[in-house]
Every structure is written in structure tokens, then in C-alpha cells.
C-alpha positions in Angstrom: 52.5 -24.2 4.0 56.1 -25.1 3.6 56.4 -22.9 0.6 55.0 -20.0 2.6 57.6 -20.6 5.4 60.4 -20.9 2.8 59.6 -17.4 1.5 60.4 -15.9 4.9 63.3 -18.2 5.7 65.1 -18.0 2.4 68.2 -15.9 1.7 67.3 -15.0 -1.9 67.1 -11.1 -1.9 64.2 -11.2 -4.4 62.3 -13.6 -2.1 63.0 -11.5 0.9 61.8 -8.4 -0.9 58.6 -10.2 -1.9 58.0 -11.3 1.7 58.5 -7.8 3.0 56.0 -6.4 0.5 53.6 -9.2 1.5 54.0 -8.2 5.2 53.4 -4.6 4.3 50.3 -5.4 2.4 48.9 -7.5 5.2 49.7 -4.7 7.7 47.8 -2.2 5.5 44.8 -4.6 5.3 44.8 -5.1 9.1 44.8 -1.3 9.5 42.1 -0.8 6.9 39.3 -0.1 9.5 41.3 2.5 11.2 42.2 4.1 7.9 38.6 4.2 6.9 37.5 5.7 10.2 40.2 8.3 10.7 41.3 9.3 7.2 37.9 9.7 5.5 34.6 11.4 6.0 33.3 8.4 8.0 33.9 10.0 11.4 31.8 13.1 10.8 29.0 11.2 9.1 28.5 8.5 11.7 28.6 11.0 14.6 26.1 13.3 13.0 23.8 10.4 12.3 24.1 9.2 15.9 23.3 12.7 17.2 20.2 12.7 15.0 19.0 9.4 16.5 19.8 10.6 20.0 18.0 13.9 19.5 14.9 12.1 18.3 15.0 9.8 21.4 13.9 6.8 19.3 16.3 4.5 21.2 17.6 2.0 18.6 15.7 3.3 15.6 17.3 3.3 13.1 19.4 0.4 14.3 23.2 0.6 14.5 23.6 -1.6 11.4 21.5 0.8 9.4 23.4 3.9 10.6 26.8 2.3 9.9 25.6 1.1 6.5 24.4 4.6 5.5 27.6 6.1 6.8 29.8 3.7 4.8 28.0 4.3 1.6 28.0 8.1 2.1 31.7 7.8 2.8 32.3 5.9 -0.4 30.3 8.5 -2.3 32.2 11.5 -0.8 35.6 9.8 -1.1 35.0 8.4 -4.7 37.1 11.1 -6.4 39.9 10.6 -4.0 39.8 6.8 -4.2 39.7 7.1 -8.0 42.8 9.3 -8.0 44.6 6.8 -5.7 43.7 4.0 -8.1 44.9 5.8 -11.1 48.1 7.2 -9.6 49.2 4.4 -7.3 47.2 1.1 -7.3 47.0 0.4 -11.0 50.7 1.3 -11.8 51.7 -0.9 -8.8 49.7 -3.9 -10.0 51.1 -3.4 -13.5 54.6 -3.3 -12.0 55.2 0.2 -13.4 56.3 1.6 -10.0 57.7 0.3 -6.8 55.8 -0.1 -3.5 57.6 2.9 -2.0 56.6 5.1 -5.0 53.0 3.7 -4.8 52.9 4.8 -1.2 54.0 8.3 -2.0 51.5 8.5 -4.9 48.7 7.2 -2.8 49.3 9.5 0.1 49.1 12.7 -2.0 45.4 12.6 -2.7 44.4 11.5 0.8 46.6 14.2 2.3 45.0 16.8 0.0 41.5 15.7 1.2 42.4 15.8 4.9 44.2 19.1 4.6 41.1 20.7 3.1 39.1 19.8 6.1 41.6 20.3 8.9 41.7 23.4 11.0 44.9 25.3 11.0 44.8 25.4 14.8 44.6 21.6 15.1 47.4 21.1 12.6 49.6 23.6 14.3 49.1 21.8 17.6 50.7 18.6 16.3 53.3 20.3 14.2 54.5 22.2 17.3 54.4 19.1 19.5 56.6 17.2 17.0 58.8 20.2 16.3 58.2 19.8 12.6 59.6 22.6 10.5 60.1 23.7 6.9 56.6 22.9 5.9 56.2 24.4 2.4 53.4 22.3 1.0 50.9 19.6 2.0 53.3 16.9 0.8 55.8 17.9 3.5 53.3 17.2 6.3 53.8 13.7 7.7 50.7 11.5 8.0 51.5 11.0 11.7 50.7 14.7 12.1 47.9 15.2 9.6 45.8 12.2 10.6 45.2 13.1 14.3 44.8 16.8 13.3 42.1 15.8 10.8 40.4 13.5 13.3 39.9 16.2 16.0 38.8 18.7 13.4 36.2 16.3 12.2 35.1 15.7 15.8 34.6 19.4 16.4 32.7 19.8 13.1 30.5 16.8 13.9 29.7 17.9 17.4 28.8 21.4 16.1 26.4 19.9 13.6 25.0 17.7 16.3 24.3 20.7 18.6 22.4 22.4 15.8 20.4 19.2 15.3 19.5 19.1 19.0 18.1 22.6 19.2 14.6 22.2 17.6 14.0 18.8 19.3 15.0 20.4 22.7 12.5 23.1 22.1 9.8 20.5 21.6 10.8 18.6 24.8 10.8 21.8 26.9 7.4 22.9 25.5 5.8 19.5 26.2 7.4 19.4 29.7 6.1 22.9 30.5 2.6 22.0 29.3 2.5 18.8 31.4 3.7 20.6 34.5 1.1 23.3 34.1 -1.6 20.5 33.9 -0.2 18.8 37.0 0.9 15.7 35.1 4.3 15.6 36.6 4.5 11.8 36.8 4.0 11.4 33.0 7.4 11.3 31.2 7.6 14.2 28.8 9.6 12.1 26.3 6.7 9.8 25.8 4.5 12.7 24.7 7.1 14.6 22.8 8.4 11.6 20.7 5.5 11.6 18.2 5.8 15.3 17.7 9.5 15.1 17.1 9.1 12.3 14.6 6.3 14.2 12.9 8.5 17.4 12.7 11.4 15.4 11.4 9.3 13.7 8.7 7.5 17.0 7.7 10.8 18.8 7.1 12.3 15.8 5.3 15.0 15.5 8.0 17.1 12.8 6.4 17.4 14.7 3.2 18.4 17.9 5.0 21.0 16.1 7.1 22.5 14.3 4.1 22.6 17.5 2.1 24.4 19.3 4.9 26.9 16.4 5.2 27.6 16.3 1.5 27.9 20.1 1.1 30.4 20.2 4.0 32.8 18.1 1.9 32.5 20.2 -1.3 
């Protein structure tokens, strides 16, 4: 413990530099959940999966843990090329002391910027660029992360909600059909959801719904 305190209280420039790097790494680790959510494909995937469960009206089936687990592994699958590029260009050279921490940050931000820029709407990006009065943008590298991350996040939200709306349509048709039949039979006190649920599950299984949704998610990131 005393050695840890001495690192931050010493006046040796090398020790101070090491302590600053340690603080930066600890900060990055503490922000890792936010980085995973807002700078990867996780946001779109988890929202679409949640919309799917809501449209089926199966309450907590699949459970939240299952949806988050599927979303995490799909995120790692989608982001694998980007993570591999970050490892080759930034993480491995940094661990081998071939580049400095600042150079590693620049090298690591390039692949993730490229990924986010490919899935960010120009309108959303222009909104934050205009708000911050950012000019002289000639390439993706010139866009600061403070601008690109929120633009990418709201673009992913729009895409996810659009996909969720399309998922809702066939199940809404089933709900309306069942409700109309029950009303015509005078069974207004019987909840339509109770009757339509088996038919929605049957339809979802027959069309191999999880495969179609996963295929749509993966193709959206090609």
C-alpha cells in the first residue's frame, strides 16, 4: 500500500508518468461499459431483441440475462475485425513498448472511428458538428470522438426503432385479428393477448424468427 502511495507522491518524472498512465488505464476500464454500449453495435442489437420480446408479449421470456448475453456475443462477433485491428495497431505495440500511450490512443481510435462513421447518418453528424462549430473536416480522423459518439448513438437508435417497428407489424395484425374475432363472438371480457400469444409464438417459430432477426442485424453491419 505504501509503495502504491509513493508512486503518486514521488517527484521522479518517470514515476509520475507511470502513475498518470495508470490513472488513464483505470479511467478507461471504468468507462468500458459505456464504450461497449455507445461505440459498438450493442445498442442496436439489444434494442431490436427487446422489441422482439415485447412484440411477442411473452413478458420475461427470454429473460433479460439471455437477451443481454446474446447481444454481447453478437456484438463481439460484429466488432471482431475492428477489435483485431485495434489490437494489432495499438494494444500489442503499446504492451511491447514500441509506441507511447498517446500514439496508442490515436492508433486505436482510427478503426473505431471508421466503424462508427460507416453507420452514422450525415444528418446526425452534421447536428453535432454545427453545435460545436467544428470546421475543416477533411477525413474521418478529423472528427473528434466527442462529436462522433453521440451522432453514432442516435443513428443506431433510429435504425433500431425502425427495425422494431417492422417486427411489430405482423404480430399487431394477429392481435387485431384475434380481437376482432372475439368481439364478433361477444367475448369482450376475454383478453385478446391470451388467445393471440400462442399464434404469435407459432408464427415466430414457423418462420424461424430468431434466425431472420439475427441475419438482419448482421447484414446491417456489413
